[in-house]
Structure formats: structure tokens, C-alpha cells
C-alpha positions in Angstrom: -6.7 3.9 10.2 -8.6 4.4 12.7 -6.0 4.7 14.8 -3.8 7.0 12.7 -6.9 9.1 12.0 -8.3 9.6 16.2 -4.6 9.1 17.6 -2.1 12.1 16.8 1.1 10.2 18.0 0.2 6.7 15.8 0.0 9.2 12.8 3.7 10.4 13.2 4.9 7.3 13.8 3.1 6.1 10.4 4.0 9.9 8.5 8.0 9.2 9.5 8.1 5.5 9.1 6.9 6.1 5.4 9.4 8.6 4.2 11.9 7.6 6.4 11.8 4.6 8.9 15.5 4.7 10.0 13.5 8.1 12.1 11.6 5.6 14.1 12.9 4.4 17.7 12.5 1.2 18.0 8.9 0.8 19.4 8.2 3.5 16.9 9.0 0.5 14.4 7.0 -2.0 16.0 4.6 0.3 15.7 4.4 1.3 12.3 5.3 -2.3 10.7 2.1 -3.0 13.0 0.1 -1.1 11.1 1.6 -1.9 7.5 0.8 -5.7 8.0 -2.8 -4.5 8.9 -3.3 -3.0 5.8 -2.1 -5.6 3.7 -3.9 -8.1 5.8 -7.3 -5.9 5.1 -6.0 -6.0 1.4 -6.1 -9.5 1.3 -9.7 -9.1 2.8 -10.8 -6.9 -0.1 -8.8 -9.4 -2.6 -10.8 -12.5 -1.3 -14.0 -10.3 -1.4 -13.1 -9.2 -5.3 -12.1 -12.6 -6.2 -15.5 -14.2 -5.2 -17.5 -11.0 -6.9 -18.5 -8.6 -4.1 -16.5 -6.1 -6.0 -16.3 -4.4 -9.2 -12.8 -4.3 -10.9 -12.7 -0.5 -10.4 -13.6 -0.9 -6.5 -11.3 -3.7 -6.2 -7.9 -1.2 -8.3 -8.6 1.4 -6.5 -8.1 -0.5 -3.2 -5.1 -1.5 -4.6 -4.0 1.3 -5.7 -4.6 3.0 -2.4 -2.9 0.1 -0.4 0.4 0.0 -3.5 0.7 3.8 -2.7 1.6 3.8 0.7 4.2 0.4 -0.1 6.1 2.2 -3.2 7.0 5.2 0.0 10.8 4.6 1.6 9.0 2.8 4.4 6.9 0.8 2.7 9.2 -0.6 0.3 12.1 -1.9 3.3 8.9 -3.2 5.2 7.5 -5.1 2.3 11.0 -6.4 1.3 11.3 -7.7 4.9 7.8 -9.0 5.3 6.0 -9.9 1.9 7.5 -13.6 1.9 4.9 -13.5 5.0 1.7 -13.4 2.9 0.4 -16.1 0.7 1.5 -16.2 -3.3 -1.6 -14.2 -4.2 -1.3 -11.6 -2.6 2.8 -11.1 -3.0 2.0 -11.2 -6.7 -1.5 -8.8 -6.9 0.9 -6.5 -4.6 3.8 -6.9 -6.3 1.9 -6.0 -10.0 0.4 -3.0 -8.2 3.7 -1.3 -7.2 4.8 -0.9 -10.5 1.2 0.9 -11.5 1.0 3.5 -8.8 3.0 6.6 -7.9 4.7 7.0 -4.3 1.8 8.4 -2.1 3.7 11.6 -1.7 4.2 12.7 -4.7 0.1 12.8 -5.5 0.1 15.0 -2.4 3.3 16.4 -2.6 1.9 19.6 -0.2 0.9 17.5 2.0 3.8 15.7 2.4 6.3 18.0 1.7 9.0 15.5 0.3 8.9 17.1 -3.6 8.7 13.4 -4.5 8.9 12.7 -8.5 5.6 12.1 -9.8 6.9 8.3 -11.5 5.6 5.2 -12.1 8.2 2.2 -12.7 5.5 0.8 -15.6 2.6 2.3 -17.8 -0.2 0.2 -18.5 1.1 -3.5 -17.6 -1.1 -6.6 -18.2 -3.0 -7.2 -15.0 -2.4 -10.6 -13.0 -6.0 -9.8 -11.9 -8.1 -9.2 -15.1 -11.6 -8.0 -15.6 -14.1 -10.0 -14.9 -16.4 -9.7 -18.0 -19.5 -8.4 -15.8 -17.2 -5.7 -15.2 -16.9 -4.5 -18.7 
């Protein structure tokens, strides 16, 4: 995220890639794909920390929602479809479940993204794969 925050060109590539990856040239696609790859690898560490009791469930759930809101964007879905098999099953399961639960990032910040995306989720209140731990209730 630091490169997106600190470098305008990287931020433009990321925004364009999420909204319409076809707008990116080949070099920009590499940058965009690597940004998403790094985000999912960071998520894997968050999931591991949660499993070890270093995060409570609300903190984990917030991180999962943040990552998944990016992955349900058009470019995120395309990238995930092509790359999800490169991640361990636990990460795939958690992200696929989370992607059902969150709206697109641009639906929650419509004026920022200017995309007029509808606020939709695929499934409300699903049975979560990562249950609340007894200490989280």
C-alpha cells in the first residue's frame, strides 16, 4: 500500500486495474498483478496471525473484508480467477468466502471512484469458514 500512497503513477495503475484492467498496458498489468499478489500474501500472514490468536475475530474480519473488497472489483476478480490456484487452500477458501460477503470497493466509496457501482453482496450472513473463537464472544 505504501507504493500506492506515495507514488501517483502506481496509484493510477492500481485504480485503473481495479476498474478496467483492459486499460492497462503490459508493464502496468505486471505492476497491478504484483500489487494484488503482495496484498494476498500479506493477507496470508494476517490469517496465520489470527489462527495463532494474535488477532481477535473483529480485527481479522476487518482485514478480510478490506482485501476482499478489492478482489471483488472487476480487475480483482479477473486477477483472482487467474491466480488463486497459486495460494494455499486455506487462503483460497477464506478469500472466496469473504468475497461473497462484501460489496465492491467502489460501491462503498462511490464519489471517490465515480463508477456508480451498486451496493451488493452475493450472500448475506453466510456460515463462515473461520468461526469466532470462544474468547472472541
